[in-house]
N, C-alpha and C positions, 0 to 999 in steps of 0.2 A: 353428598348434596353440594352443591355449589350455591353461594349465595349472590346474587347480583344487586349492585348498588346502582343508582344513578348519580350522586354526587357524596364528596365528603367533603364534613365540615371539620377543621382542624386547628389546633393550637398551634402556634409556628413553633412553641418549644420543644412540642412531641418531637419534632425533628430530628433532636440531636440525642434520640434514644434509639439504639440499635432496631429495637421493636418498628419504632416510627419510622426509620430508614426503610426497614423489609414493606411495609405498608405501603409508603410511596412508590416502592417500585413494583407492588403488585398491582395496585390500582391507578397506575400512572395513565391511564386511557379516560379517566372520570375526571371531570372538574374537582377542584381543589378549591375550597370557600376558605379563608382564615377567618377565625374568630377568637374574640378575646379568654372565651369561657366555655367550656362543655357544659355547665350546668346555665347559662345564661344565653339564649341565642335566640333573640326577639323575633325575628321573623319565622320562627317554627311554633314557638309558644303561642303567638299570635293566631295562627293558622287554624281553620274553621272544623269544627267537630267532625264534620264530612272528610277532612282530607286524611284522617288520621291513616289510611292505609299506604297514602302517599307518603306519609312520614314517616314509614317503618322501610323506604327505600333508599333510607338518608344512612351513611354511616360517619359516626361522631368519633374523632380520635383527639385524646388529651392524656392528661398526665393526672393521675389522682394525686388529690392534696389532703382528703380527709381519711383518716387512717383510725377511727374510734372501732374498738371490738365492744360488742354490747353481748353481755352474759346471757348463754341460752341453757335450758335444762331440759332440752330434749332428746336429741340424738348429741348434740355437740355442747362442749362447753362454751364454744364463743360464735357470735356470728363475725364473721371479718370481711371486710369490703377488698374486693379483690380484682381481679384484672376487667372485668366489664360490668357493664350495665344495661338495663334493658335487653331485648330480645327481638328477632325479626319475625317468630312466630306471633299470632294475634288471637290467642287465648283470650275469652271477650269477659272472664272474671280477674284478668291479670291484677294482683297487687300491684304492680309497679304502677300503673295505670291508675290507680287509686291514689299512691304517693306522690307522681311525677305529673298528675294530668295527661297531657299529650306526650310527654317527655321519654317513653318509656322504647323509642328508638334505640338501636344498638351502640352504645357507646364502649370503645375499646381504650382501655389506660395502660401506656405503653412502658410505665416505672416498674416493670412486675420485679425485678431484681429487690429495689428497695422493698416492695410490699413483703416478698419472701422471706428477705433479709427479716425483717420487723416479727413477723409473725414465725420465725426460728427462733428470734430472740427469747418472745413472751413463752415459747416452748420450753426454753432451756434453763429459763429462771423462774419457772412454775416449781412450787413443791410436788407435784407431779405431772406425770405426763400429760398433755392437755389434748383434746379431741377441736378442730375447727372448721366449721360449715364455711366452706370459701363460695357457695353457689347457691346464695338467698337473693343476690341481685341479677342474676341472667341465668342463662342454661350454659355454661361452660363447655358443654358438649358439641353443642352448634356454636359457640366462638372457637372453637379449636379448629373448626375447619377454614377460619382466616388466620389464626395467631400460631396455631402448633403450643399454646401454652401449660395444654395439660400434661405433655410428656416430660417439658420442660420443669413441672412445678413437681409432679409426682416422684419423679427419679432423685431431683435435687432433696425432697422432704424425705425419703426413702433414707437416702444416705446420710442425712443430718439432722431429722426430726427425731423427738422420743415418741409422741403420740401418735395423732392420726388427721389424715384432712378428711372431708367429707363433701360431697353434692350430690343433688338431684337431676334428674334429667327427665326429659319427655321425647328422646331421640333416640337414635338405634345406631349412633356413628361410632361407636366403640373400637373398629379395627385397629386404630392407633394406639390403644391401649393394652391391647391382648398380649402382646410379648415384651411390655414392660418388669421390670426388676423392680415391683413395688414394695417387695417386703411386707406385704398385708398391712401396709399403713395408710390407704385410700380405701373409707368406705364409700362403694359405689351404691346408689339408691336409685330405683327407677320408680318414676309417679305413672300411675296407672287410671283409667276411667275405663267404663263402658266405651264400646266401640261408637256408637251412636253419639255420645256425648265427645269424644274425641272428633269424630266427623264434622258434627254442629256447632261445637263450641270451641276446641281446643284447635283452631284455624292453623296449619304450617306446620303441624307436628306429625311425628311418626304415628303408623297404625300400631294398634296392641298387639297384633301377632309379632310385629319385626321388633317391638319393644320387649316383649317376652324372650324373643331369641337373643336379644343383646343382654338380658338379665342373665339368663343362663351361660351364655359365651363369657360374661366378666368373673360370673363366679368359677365355672371351669379353670380360668385363668390363674384362681387362688384369690381375687380381691372379696375383703367382707362385703357382704350386699343385704342391702335392705327393700322392701316394697313400699311404695308410698301411694296409699288409694288417695287421693286427693285432688282438686277438691269433691267431697261429695257433694252432690246437686241433687235438690230434692225436686227433681220432674215431674210429673204425672206418671204413675209406672215405676217409678223409682226402683222400689223393691223387687220387680222383674230384673230393673237393668242392673244393679248389682249383685244380684240371685245369680242372673248368668254369668256377670265377672268375675264371680269368686270360683263357680263353676268351671271357667276355660283355665282359669290361674292353677286350679288344683289338675287338671287333664296335661299343661303344658310346660309348667314349671320343672325346671329338672332337681333330682334329687338332692342336688348339692345346695340348691338355693332351699328346698323346702326343709332340709335338715340344719342348716347352717344361719337362713336368713332369718330377719324380723322383718314388722308391719308397723307402719304408723298410719295416723287414719286421720283427715281433718275434714273438716266440715267449710263449705265454702262462705266467705263473706263478702258482700256486694257492698256499692257504693252509689252514691248520687252521680258523683263524676262517670262510674263506668257506663251507668244508664243513659246519660247524657250522651255520651260519645258513643256508645253501641245503637241508638235509637237514629242517629244521624250518619254513622259511617256504616251501619249494617242493618238497614230497617227491615229486613226479612229475614234476621237470627232469631233465633231462639230468646223470648222474654226472661232474663233470670229474676228479674226484679218479681217479687211475689209477695203483695203486701197483706196478703191474709196469713201468710206463712211465715216471714218475718217481722222483725221487731229491730227500732235502732240499737247499735251500737257503737257508740263515741259519734262525734261528728259527722253527719252524712252518710255514715256507715251502716248496714242492715246485716242480721245474721238471723238463723231459725230461730222459733219458738223454742224456749227451754222443753217443752213436752215433744215437739217434732224432732229435739237433737236427741233426747232419751229415746225415743223411738227407732231413731236410726241407729244408736249406739247398741241397744238390745240387739237389734235385726244382724246387724252388722256381726256382733260379735259372736253370737250364736251360730251365724253362717260360717266364719272363718275358724270358730273352734271345730265344727262339723266337717270342714274340707279341709282346712289348711291349719289342722291342731299343734303342728310341730312347727310354727312359725309364731316365736311369741310377739304378742301386741305390746308395744312401747308405751304408745299411750293414745289417746282420743280427744281431739282440740277441736 
């Protein structure tokens, strides 16, 4: 997959880094617009909601200055800010839109060596080997098509790290990772949803069948793997959609995935910001804000009512136990 951009907004200091210089050569045909900070680009944040898809055409290049690790108690010990934020895909529920308003365009950070140095130091000085989630702010598999950061990261951590790295993805672009000497230290997690939801809501991502194929390939390449059913969206007929999804997974996942993989399940959280942007930018899209099924959860955020969450959890646990009983469910959130 080749990502086409229409302009590059860059912090001038980024060109002092090896990756920054490489990106300058890669996108020399585009206009380069200097900015003071990747976090504050007034002309972009002032854009109308309807311009959201156009903003996704921009590439932002900067130096990551904040390196705060957030404790996590699910698949990893820490959520780690890493080499990118935002994404070129346009999933209508993306939580980065909620956090950054319209600033969910792809931002690349060129100081990867500094970031990985810090991660390795934290791993080395901890009482026990640590697991680091490096993909919570972006889709690193998609980013990798521009930067090549994943082979660098996976190989170096394999040599120097004690614990594990992990990241989720909605893309099938695994070919550059299959032959790496990862030493089992990178946990690969594939996010899945019913194909109808992928087509109508996860805009610009890989289809379900190629996601499953990529997950099978990564398992055969020796990576520890997980299946992330997320976000579960309770549209009308959701039982049929997710029942068919589980049936498809049972029929097409490899034995290696079925007997070594794990499952995560996360229900969708939506927001006022999502609804405002989607209404203007995607007027014909699926309406995800269901005021009858949702309740307030924090400032401007909505989640499904507790009774519906319980219904969904019971349904999915039963279906998964019947069809994918060899794969443990690590959590339901």
